[in-house]
C-alpha positions in Angstrom: 0.0 -0.3 0.4 1.0 3.8 -0.8 0.0 6.8 0.8 -0.9 9.9 -1.1 -0.1 13.3 0.9 -1.5 16.1 -2.0 -0.8 19.6 -1.6 -3.0 21.2 -3.8 -4.8 24.3 -4.8 -8.0 24.1 -3.2 -10.0 25.1 -6.4 -9.1 22.0 -7.6 -10.8 20.0 -4.8 -13.9 18.5 -6.4 -12.2 17.9 -10.1 -9.7 15.7 -7.9 -12.3 14.1 -5.9 -14.7 13.6 -9.4 -10.7 12.2 -10.8 -10.5 9.7 -7.5 -13.9 8.1 -7.9 -13.5 7.0 -11.5 -10.2 5.4 -10.6 -12.1 3.6 -8.0 -10.9 5.4 -5.1 -13.2 6.5 -3.1 -11.4 6.6 0.9 -9.5 9.8 1.0 -9.1 12.5 4.1 -9.2 16.3 2.9 -8.4 19.4 4.9 -7.7 23.1 4.6 -3.9 24.6 5.5 -1.5 26.8 4.5 1.5 26.6 2.7 3.7 27.4 0.1 6.1 26.1 -2.7 9.8 27.0 -3.6 8.6 30.7 -4.6 7.6 32.0 -1.3 3.7 32.8 -1.6 3.1 35.7 -4.0 3.1 39.6 -4.8 0.0 41.2 -5.1 0.9 45.2 -5.6 2.3 46.2 -2.5 1.7 43.8 -0.5 3.6 40.2 0.0 1.6 36.8 0.8 4.2 34.6 2.3 1.2 31.5 3.2 -1.6 30.5 0.4 -4.7 28.8 1.1 -3.9 25.0 0.4 -6.1 21.7 0.0 -3.9 18.7 1.7 -5.3 15.2 0.7 -3.9 11.7 2.2 -4.7 8.9 0.5 -4.2 5.2 0.5 -3.6 3.0 -2.2 -3.3 -0.4 -2.7 0.3 -0.8 -4.7 -1.4 -0.9 -8.6 -3.6 2.0 -7.4 -0.8 4.5 -7.3 -0.7 5.1 -11.6 -3.8 5.8 -11.6 -4.3 8.0 -8.9 -1.1 9.7 -9.2 -2.3 10.6 -13.3 -5.4 11.6 -12.4 -4.8 14.3 -9.6 -1.8 15.8 -12.2 -4.3 15.4 -15.0 -6.7 17.8 -13.4 -4.6 20.1 -10.9 -1.7 21.2 -13.8 -2.8 24.4 -14.5 0.6 24.7 -16.0 1.5 27.7 -13.5 4.0 28.0 -10.5 1.9 26.5 -6.7 -0.2 23.9 -8.6 0.7 21.4 -6.0 3.0 18.4 -5.0 1.9 14.6 -4.3 4.5 12.8 -1.6 4.3 8.7 -1.5 5.2 6.6 1.2 4.9 2.8 2.1 2.1 2.0 4.1 3.2 -1.0 6.2 0.0 -2.1 7.9 -3.3 -0.4 8.3 -5.7 -1.2 11.4 -9.6 -1.3 10.6 -10.7 0.8 14.5 -14.2 -0.9 14.6 -13.0 -4.4 14.3 -9.3 -4.6 15.2 -8.7 -6.4 11.8 -5.3 -5.5 10.0 -4.1 -5.7 6.5 -0.9 -5.4 4.8 
């Protein structure tokens, strides 16, 4: 299993959810966060915004779903401008269902 932590533009949320659902990926956790990338925020007129609203999504997928998940996220989130986001991928060795205590590998 793999965990994807995606930091994306908030306006891409619905498109990403729909794209993942088309790949039969339904389970995810989402929250609103503040952050910045390599560009250190943005300058609008005389005002510098060092932190920008972002969407963070945490998605755990089976190994064979990783490629389709990454492709779905990129295809609908890519505007071609800096700040489109980043996806971090980590291995997941185990998960447990709280209700049953069942472990999956």
